C-alpha positions as CSV (number, residue, x, y, z in Angstrom):
1,X,-8.8,1.6,-2.5
2,X,-10.7,-1.7,-2.8
3,X,-9.8,-5.1,-1.6
4,X,-11.2,-8.3,-3.4
5,X,-10.8,-11.5,-1.5
6,X,-11.1,-14.9,-3.2
7,X,-10.1,-18.5,-3.0
8,X,-12.3,-19.9,-0.3
9,X,-14.2,-23.1,-0.6
10,X,-14.9,-26.5,0.9
11,X,-11.9,-28.7,1.9
12,X,-11.4,-31.8,4.0
13,X,-9.5,-31.9,7.2
14,X,-5.8,-31.8,6.6
15,X,-6.3,-30.2,3.2
16,X,-5.0,-26.9,1.8
17,X,-6.4,-23.7,0.4
18,X,-4.8,-20.5,-0.9
19,X,-6.7,-17.2,-0.4
20,X,-6.0,-14.1,-2.4
21,X,-6.6,-10.5,-1.7
22,X,-6.3,-8.1,-4.7
23,X,-5.6,-4.4,-4.0
24,X,-6.8,-1.8,-6.4
25,X,-7.1,1.9,-6.5
26,X,-3.5,3.0,-6.2
27,X,-3.1,3.5,-2.4
28,X,-0.6,6.0,-1.2
29,X,1.3,3.6,1.0
30,X,0.1,0.3,2.5
31,X,1.6,0.1,6.0
32,X,0.5,-3.5,6.5
33,X,-2.1,-6.1,5.4
34,X,-3.9,-8.7,7.5
35,X,-6.1,-11.6,7.3
36,X,-8.9,-11.9,9.8
37,X,-11.6,-14.6,10.2
38,X,-15.0,-14.8,11.7
39,X,-16.7,-18.1,12.6
40,X,-20.5,-18.3,13.1
41,X,-21.5,-16.8,16.4
42,X,-18.0,-15.6,17.2
43,X,-16.1,-12.3,17.1
44,X,-13.8,-11.5,14.2
45,X,-10.3,-12.6,15.0
46,X,-6.9,-11.6,13.6
47,X,-5.0,-14.4,11.8
48,X,-1.9,-13.0,10.1
49,X,-0.1,-9.8,9.1
50,X,2.5,-8.8,6.5
51,X,4.2,-5.5,7.0
52,X,5.4,-3.2,4.2
53,X,8.9,-4.5,4.8
54,X,7.8,-8.0,4.3
55,X,8.0,-9.2,7.9
56,X,5.1,-11.4,9.0
57,X,3.3,-12.4,12.2
58,X,0.7,-15.0,13.0
59,X,-2.0,-15.9,15.5
60,X,-0.7,-18.8,17.7
61,X,-3.2,-21.4,16.5
62,X,-2.2,-21.0,12.8
63,X,1.5,-20.5,13.3
64,X,3.3,-23.2,11.2
65,X,0.2,-24.0,9.2
66,X,-0.6,-20.7,7.5
67,X,1.7,-18.5,5.5
68,X,1.0,-14.9,4.5
69,X,2.8,-13.6,1.4
70,X,2.4,-11.0,-1.3
71,X,3.1,-10.6,-5.0
72,X,6.2,-8.7,-6.0
73,X,4.1,-5.8,-7.2
74,X,2.5,-5.7,-3.7
75,X,-0.9,-5.6,-5.3
76,X,-2.0,-9.1,-4.1
77,X,-1.6,-10.7,-0.7
78,X,-2.0,-14.4,-0.2
79,X,-2.8,-16.7,2.7
80,X,-1.6,-20.3,2.1
81,X,-3.5,-22.5,4.5
82,X,-2.3,-26.1,5.2
83,X,-3.2,-28.8,7.6
84,X,-6.7,-27.3,7.9
85,X,-8.8,-28.2,10.9
86,X,-12.6,-27.9,11.4
87,X,-12.0,-25.0,13.7
88,X,-10.5,-23.0,10.8
89,X,-14.0,-22.9,9.3
90,X,-14.9,-19.2,9.0
91,X,-15.4,-16.3,6.7
92,X,-11.9,-14.9,6.0
93,X,-11.5,-11.1,5.4
94,X,-8.5,-9.2,4.2
95,X,-7.6,-5.8,5.7
96,X,-5.3,-3.1,4.7
97,X,-4.0,0.0,6.5
98,X,-3.0,2.9,4.3
99,X,-0.8,5.8,5.3
100,X,-2.0,8.9,3.4
101,X,0.7,11.0,5.0
102,X,-1.8,12.8,7.2
103,X,-3.8,10.0,8.6
104,X,-4.3,6.2,8.5
105,X,-7.2,4.7,6.6
106,X,-8.5,1.1,7.0
107,X,-10.0,-1.0,4.2
108,X,-11.7,-4.4,4.3
109,X,-12.4,-7.0,1.6
110,X,-15.8,-8.6,1.3
111,X,-14.9,-12.0,2.9
112,X,-14.5,-15.4,1.5
113,X,-16.0,-18.6,3.1
114,X,-13.7,-21.4,4.1
115,X,-15.3,-24.6,5.3
116,X,-13.3,-27.5,6.6
117,X,-15.2,-30.8,6.8
118,X,-14.3,-33.7,9.0
């Protein structure tokens, strides 16, 4: 299983970006997918999750501004980011947890840079 993140870039405060995470490799069953981010000098932090049943959850600071969704084929997960703030500047990573039937496996994308300028 491979994850390919894309869509990052430079945006002004208050702007929007949509990140994509493409899943390839025919996973057995994806339990959930997340977006994480890591700002310079800080630990990686969880941002949002979408479960296999489509339910979603968000970190408090992005609730109401970010939306996680997925394509109907479940092969791509998106993170729509609006009302961006300088503190949203980070490298964004997608993550997937796969249930093989006997164990869970975790996969990470390579990260995509988001820079919000004031």
